[in-house]
C-alpha positions as CSV (number, residue, x, y, z in Angstrom):
1,M,-3.6,30.4,-5.5
2,V,-1.0,31.3,-2.8
3,D,2.3,29.9,-3.9
4,V,0.9,27.6,-6.6
5,G,1.0,30.3,-9.3
6,S,4.7,31.1,-8.9
7,S,5.5,27.4,-8.8
8,L,3.6,26.8,-12.1
9,A,5.3,29.8,-13.7
10,R,8.7,28.3,-12.7
11,E,7.8,24.8,-14.0
12,L,6.0,25.4,-17.3
13,P,9.0,26.6,-19.3
14,R,11.3,23.9,-17.9
15,P,12.1,20.8,-20.0
16,P,10.9,17.6,-18.3
17,A,13.4,16.3,-15.7
18,F,13.2,12.6,-16.3
19,E,16.6,11.2,-16.9
20,G,16.8,9.3,-20.2
21,A,13.2,9.5,-21.2
22,T,12.3,10.2,-24.8
23,P,10.2,13.3,-25.2
24,T,7.2,13.0,-27.5
25,L,4.5,15.5,-28.3
26,R,2.0,13.4,-26.4
27,R,4.1,13.2,-23.3
28,I,4.9,16.9,-23.4
29,L,1.2,17.9,-23.9
30,N,0.1,15.5,-21.1
31,L,2.7,16.9,-18.7
32,Y,1.5,20.5,-19.2
33,R,-2.1,19.3,-18.8
34,I,-1.1,17.7,-15.5
35,R,0.4,21.0,-14.3
36,L,-2.6,23.0,-15.3
37,E,-5.0,20.6,-13.7
38,W,-2.9,20.6,-10.6
39,Y,-2.8,24.4,-10.6
40,R,-6.7,24.5,-10.8
41,R,-6.9,21.6,-8.3
42,A,-9.2,19.8,-10.6
43,T,-10.8,16.7,-9.1
44,V,-11.6,14.8,-12.3
45,L,-8.6,14.6,-14.6
46,R,-8.2,14.5,-18.3
47,S,-4.5,13.9,-18.0
48,S,-2.7,10.7,-17.3
49,P,0.1,10.3,-14.7
50,A,3.6,11.2,-15.9
51,K,5.2,8.8,-13.5
52,L,4.4,5.3,-12.4
53,C,5.6,3.8,-9.1
54,I,4.8,0.1,-9.5
55,E,6.1,-2.3,-6.9
56,A,8.0,-5.2,-8.5
57,S,7.8,-7.2,-5.2
58,S,6.2,-6.5,-1.9
59,A,8.6,-8.9,-0.1
60,C,12.1,-8.1,1.2
61,N,15.1,-10.2,2.2
62,L,16.2,-7.8,5.0
63,S,14.6,-6.7,8.3
64,C,15.3,-3.0,8.5
65,P,13.7,-2.0,11.8
66,H,12.1,1.3,10.7
67,C,10.7,0.0,7.4
68,F,7.1,-1.2,7.4
69,T,8.1,-4.4,5.5
70,G,11.3,-5.0,7.5
71,A,9.6,-4.4,10.8
72,G,6.9,-7.0,9.9
73,E,4.0,-4.6,9.8
74,I,0.8,-6.4,8.9
75,G,-0.1,-5.0,5.5
76,R,-1.3,-6.4,2.2
77,H,-0.6,-10.0,1.3
78,G,2.8,-10.6,-0.3
79,A,2.7,-10.4,-4.1
80,T,5.1,-10.3,-7.0
81,L,4.3,-8.1,-10.0
82,S,3.3,-10.4,-12.9
83,L,4.5,-9.7,-16.4
84,A,0.9,-9.9,-17.7
85,F,-0.5,-7.3,-15.2
86,Y,2.5,-5.0,-15.8
87,R,2.0,-5.2,-19.6
88,R,-1.7,-4.2,-19.1
89,V,-0.7,-1.1,-17.1
90,L,2.1,-0.3,-19.6
91,A,-0.3,-0.6,-22.5
92,E,-2.7,1.9,-20.9
93,L,-0.3,4.4,-19.6
94,G,3.0,3.9,-21.5
95,D,2.5,6.6,-24.2
96,S,2.1,9.3,-21.6
97,L,4.6,8.1,-19.0
98,W,8.0,9.6,-18.6
99,Q,9.4,7.4,-15.9
100,I,8.7,4.1,-14.0
101,E,10.0,3.3,-10.5
102,F,9.9,-0.4,-9.7
103,H,10.3,-0.1,-5.9
104,N,8.3,1.0,-2.9
105,W,8.1,-1.2,0.2
106,G,9.8,-4.4,-1.2
107,E,13.1,-5.5,-2.8
108,P,12.6,-5.3,-6.6
109,L,15.4,-7.7,-7.5
110,L,13.3,-10.6,-6.0
111,N,11.2,-10.3,-9.1
112,K,12.8,-12.5,-11.8
113,Q,10.9,-10.7,-14.6
114,L,12.4,-7.2,-13.6
115,V,14.9,-7.0,-16.4
116,T,12.2,-7.9,-19.0
117,M,10.0,-5.2,-17.6
118,I,12.8,-2.6,-17.7
119,A,13.6,-3.5,-21.3
120,E,10.0,-3.2,-22.4
121,A,9.7,0.3,-20.8
122,T,13.0,1.3,-22.4
123,A,11.7,0.3,-25.8
124,R,8.9,2.8,-25.3
125,G,11.3,5.6,-24.4
126,I,10.4,5.5,-20.7
127,S,13.1,6.3,-18.1
128,T,13.4,3.4,-15.5
129,V,14.6,3.5,-11.9
130,F,14.7,1.2,-9.0
131,C,16.3,1.2,-5.6
132,T,17.7,-2.0,-4.1
133,N,19.5,-3.1,-0.9
134,F,21.6,-5.2,-3.4
135,S,22.4,-7.8,-0.7
136,V,21.1,-10.5,-3.1
137,P,22.7,-13.2,-5.3
138,F,24.0,-11.5,-8.5
139,D,26.7,-12.3,-11.1
140,A,28.4,-10.8,-14.2
141,R,25.7,-12.1,-16.5
142,S,22.9,-10.6,-14.4
143,A,24.8,-7.2,-14.4
144,E,25.1,-7.3,-18.2
145,A,21.4,-8.1,-18.6
146,L,20.5,-5.2,-16.3
147,V,22.7,-2.7,-18.2
148,S,21.5,-4.0,-21.6
149,A,17.9,-3.6,-20.6
150,G,18.4,0.2,-20.4
151,L,18.0,0.9,-16.7
152,K,18.7,4.6,-16.2
153,I,19.1,5.0,-12.5
154,L,20.2,2.4,-9.9
155,G,19.8,3.4,-6.3
156,V,21.6,1.3,-3.7
157,S,20.8,1.7,0.0
158,I,24.0,1.4,1.9
159,D,24.0,2.9,5.4
160,G,27.6,2.3,6.5
161,S,31.1,1.9,5.2
162,R,31.8,-1.1,7.5
163,Q,29.8,-4.3,8.2
164,E,29.4,-3.6,11.9
165,I,27.9,-0.2,11.1
166,Y,25.9,-1.2,8.0
167,E,24.2,-4.2,9.6
168,Q,22.7,-2.2,12.5
169,Y,20.0,-0.9,10.1
170,R,20.3,-3.3,7.1
171,V,19.6,-6.3,9.3
172,H,20.8,-9.6,7.6
173,G,22.5,-7.6,4.9
174,K,26.1,-8.4,3.8
175,L,28.1,-5.3,2.9
176,D,30.8,-7.2,1.0
177,L,28.1,-8.7,-1.2
178,V,26.5,-5.3,-1.9
179,L,29.8,-3.7,-2.8
180,R,30.7,-6.6,-5.1
181,N,27.4,-6.3,-6.9
182,C,28.0,-2.6,-7.4
183,R,31.4,-3.4,-8.9
184,L,29.8,-6.0,-11.2
185,V,27.4,-3.3,-12.6
186,A,30.2,-0.8,-13.1
187,D,32.3,-3.4,-14.9
188,A,29.3,-4.4,-17.1
189,K,28.8,-0.7,-18.1
190,H,32.5,-0.5,-19.0
191,R,32.4,-3.7,-21.1
192,L,29.3,-2.7,-22.9
193,G,30.3,0.9,-23.4
194,C,27.1,2.2,-21.6
195,S,26.9,5.3,-19.5
196,T,23.8,4.0,-17.7
197,P,22.5,3.1,-15.2
198,R,23.8,6.0,-13.2
199,M,24.5,4.5,-9.8
200,N,23.5,6.3,-6.6
201,W,24.6,5.4,-3.1
202,T,21.8,6.4,-0.7
203,Y,22.7,6.7,2.9
204,H,20.1,7.0,5.7
205,V,21.6,8.8,8.7
206,F,20.9,7.5,12.2
207,P,22.6,8.0,15.5
208,H,24.7,4.9,15.0
209,N,26.1,5.9,11.6
210,V,26.1,9.7,11.7
211,D,29.9,9.8,12.1
212,D,30.5,7.4,9.2
213,V,29.1,9.6,6.4
214,E,32.4,10.9,5.2
215,A,34.0,7.4,5.0
216,A,30.9,6.1,3.1
217,H,31.1,9.1,0.7
218,A,34.7,8.3,0.0
219,L,33.9,4.7,-0.8
220,A,31.1,5.7,-3.1
221,T,33.5,8.0,-5.0
222,E,36.0,5.2,-5.3
223,L,33.2,3.0,-6.9
224,G,32.1,5.8,-9.3
225,M,28.8,6.2,-7.5
226,D,26.9,9.4,-6.7
227,F,26.3,9.8,-3.0
228,H,23.2,11.1,-1.2
229,A,22.8,11.2,2.6
230,S,19.5,12.0,4.2
231,R,18.0,11.8,7.6
232,G,16.8,8.4,8.6
233,R,13.2,8.4,9.6
234,V,12.2,6.3,12.6
235,F,9.0,5.0,14.2
236,G,8.2,7.0,17.2
237,S,10.2,10.0,18.6
238,D,12.6,11.7,16.3
239,W,16.3,10.9,17.0
240,D,17.5,14.4,16.3
241,P,14.5,16.8,17.0
242,E,16.6,19.9,17.2
243,E,18.4,19.1,13.8
244,K,21.8,19.3,15.4
245,R,23.2,16.6,13.1
246,V,21.0,16.4,10.1
247,P,18.3,18.8,8.8
248,H,14.8,17.7,8.0
249,D,13.7,17.7,4.4
250,P,12.2,21.0,3.4
251,V,8.4,21.3,3.3
252,A,7.0,22.3,-0.1
253,T,4.4,25.0,0.2
254,I,2.2,23.7,-2.6
255,P,-0.6,21.1,-2.9
256,C,0.5,17.5,-3.1
257,F,1.7,17.0,-6.6
258,T,1.5,13.2,-6.4
259,L,-2.3,13.0,-6.6
260,W,-2.1,14.6,-10.1
261,H,1.2,13.4,-11.3
262,T,2.2,10.0,-10.0
263,A,0.4,6.6,-10.0
264,V,1.3,4.4,-7.1
265,V,0.4,0.8,-7.9
266,Y,1.1,-2.4,-5.9
267,A,1.9,-5.8,-7.4
268,D,-1.6,-7.1,-6.4
269,G,-3.4,-4.3,-8.4
270,S,-4.1,-2.0,-5.4
271,V,-3.7,1.7,-6.1
272,A,-2.5,3.9,-3.3
273,P,-2.6,7.7,-3.0
274,C,1.2,8.1,-2.5
275,R,4.4,6.2,-1.8
276,G,4.0,6.7,2.0
277,S,0.7,4.7,2.2
278,F,1.2,1.1,3.4
279,Y,-2.0,-0.4,4.7
280,P,-4.6,-1.8,2.3
281,D,-7.5,0.0,4.1
282,D,-6.0,3.3,2.8
283,D,-5.9,2.2,-0.9
284,L,-8.0,4.5,-3.2
285,G,-9.0,1.7,-5.6
286,R,-7.9,-1.6,-7.2
287,M,-7.3,-2.9,-10.7
288,S,-8.0,-6.5,-11.5
289,A,-4.8,-8.4,-11.4
290,D,-3.9,-12.1,-11.7
291,G,-7.4,-13.3,-10.9
292,R,-8.2,-10.7,-8.2
293,P,-11.2,-8.5,-8.7
294,G,-11.0,-4.8,-9.5
295,A,-11.4,-2.2,-12.2
296,M,-10.4,-3.2,-15.7
297,S,-8.5,0.1,-16.4
298,F,-6.3,2.4,-14.3
299,G,-8.3,5.4,-15.5
300,E,-11.4,4.1,-13.7
301,V,-9.5,4.2,-10.4
302,W,-7.6,7.4,-11.1
303,N,-10.9,9.3,-11.5
304,G,-12.8,7.2,-8.9
305,D,-14.6,8.7,-5.9
306,R,-11.8,8.2,-3.5
307,F,-9.2,10.0,-5.7
308,Q,-11.6,12.8,-6.4
309,L,-12.2,13.3,-2.7
310,A,-8.5,13.3,-2.0
311,R,-8.0,16.1,-4.6
312,R,-11.0,18.0,-3.3
313,F,-9.5,18.2,0.2
314,F,-6.9,20.6,-1.1
315,T,-9.7,23.1,-2.0
316,Q,-12.1,22.3,0.9
317,R,-10.9,20.3,3.9
318,S,-14.3,19.1,5.2
319,G,-16.5,16.1,4.9
320,T,-18.6,13.5,6.6
321,A,-17.2,11.3,9.4
322,A,-16.5,8.6,6.8
323,E,-14.8,11.0,4.5
324,Q,-12.7,12.3,7.3
325,N,-11.3,8.8,7.8
326,H,-9.8,9.0,4.3
327,I,-6.0,8.8,4.6
328,C,-5.6,12.2,2.9
329,F,-7.9,14.1,5.2
330,S,-5.4,14.3,8.1
331,C,-2.2,13.9,6.1
332,P,0.4,16.3,7.5
333,Y,1.1,17.5,3.9
334,L,-2.6,18.6,3.6
335,V,-2.8,20.1,7.1
336,D,0.4,22.1,6.5
337,W,-0.8,23.2,3.1
338,H,-4.1,24.7,4.5
339,A,-2.2,26.3,7.4
340,F,0.3,27.9,5.0
341,A,-2.5,29.1,2.7
342,G,-4.3,30.7,5.7
343,H,-1.0,32.3,6.8
344,V,-0.4,33.9,3.4
345,L,-4.1,34.9,2.9
346,A,-3.8,36.7,6.3
347,R,-1.2,38.9,4.6
348,R,1.7,37.4,6.4
349,T,4.9,36.5,4.5
350,A,5.8,33.0,3.5
351,E,9.1,33.3,5.2
352,T,7.5,33.7,8.7
353,W,5.5,30.5,8.4
354,T,6.7,27.3,10.2
355,P,5.3,23.9,9.3
356,R,3.7,21.9,12.1
357,F,5.1,18.6,10.9
358,N,8.7,17.6,10.2
359,S,9.7,14.6,8.0
360,N,9.7,12.2,10.9
361,D,6.2,13.3,11.9
362,R,5.0,12.7,8.4
363,Y,6.5,9.2,8.3
364,N,4.8,8.3,11.6
365,Y,1.5,9.5,10.3
366,F,1.4,6.5,7.9
367,L,2.2,4.2,10.9
368,S,-0.7,5.8,12.8
369,R,-3.0,4.4,10.0
370,R,-2.4,0.9,11.2
371,P,-5.8,-0.9,11.3
372,K,-7.1,-1.2,14.8
373,E,-7.3,-5.0,14.8
374,A,-3.7,-5.2,13.6
375,A,-2.6,-2.7,16.3
376,K,-4.2,-4.9,18.9
377,R,-2.3,-8.0,17.7
378,V,1.0,-6.1,17.6
379,A,0.4,-4.8,21.2
380,A,-0.5,-8.2,22.4
381,A,2.7,-9.7,20.9
382,G,4.8,-7.1,22.4
383,S,3.4,-7.7,25.9
384,R,4.4,-11.4,26.0
């Protein structure tokens, strides 16, 4: 099983790393079943996902140029996660879930029911997380409601310590408003005597802000926030191909864990293979939501033909022409996994293997999945 066995041996004894989740026997047993089915690369699963990434809103108030939503990519129709659909998903998966993320390609705070959703997950002992640009209307009462709901981690995307730097990527964002909102949450935590949510300043590094990281880190410390800087991914050519300024994320030499571990659900009921997928043509199924057609349960989609095929590719990367058009078939993660497996099976050491794709290549793979008709419209618009 190449590197999978050693990974499993490391993971099995570890306590679950889901901040603030309540361990139960059912959750623990399900998590170990996930790990064993992943190790075996099972295609039909008896386990349920341990993590749910469900998009609270597919809309966003900013226009970040290298984000699919911010750049105006033509994807699925705009949707806001309804409380009724969320409760259906929670009723089916909640007893096994350890964590829920309420963000993917949109701004979660545009959903007015978000605090209620967080509170209902907290009541079930589920850890809750969301990442926001936080350049939205917010006040002390909203901050207290968010803290009281039991949110465990609040990520805030802030890519500069000064407005003139920050706004180059967070187009239309107001840094003063973002920092004010962060202070409101910190003040609410103090008033209510709560240690959560833990606040994390996330900083995407680009050429225009690479020299501002230290100043931003100092400001985050002043606000009592954790700080995490990572390479900003861009559409097209990598801005730092030789990694002189920022290293790429390391490539894990194991099969994609998401297909066994994490459910990625959009507000309209669509179910994607992973967080990177954007276009509806690449969805692996759909649940019925708010009058739209689809499966009545998540389990029907999770073990449907397209999910089974995605998992099978990690054992055997072959298929018909239609199957090879599946988003997972040419995914850089899958291609690199098979290359690594072949490298090790040829009795070469793992240390001498170099991945074919870096993190920017992987990001652009999802852009390459743009439907042909949409690509023609974008090209035509750009030529005017």
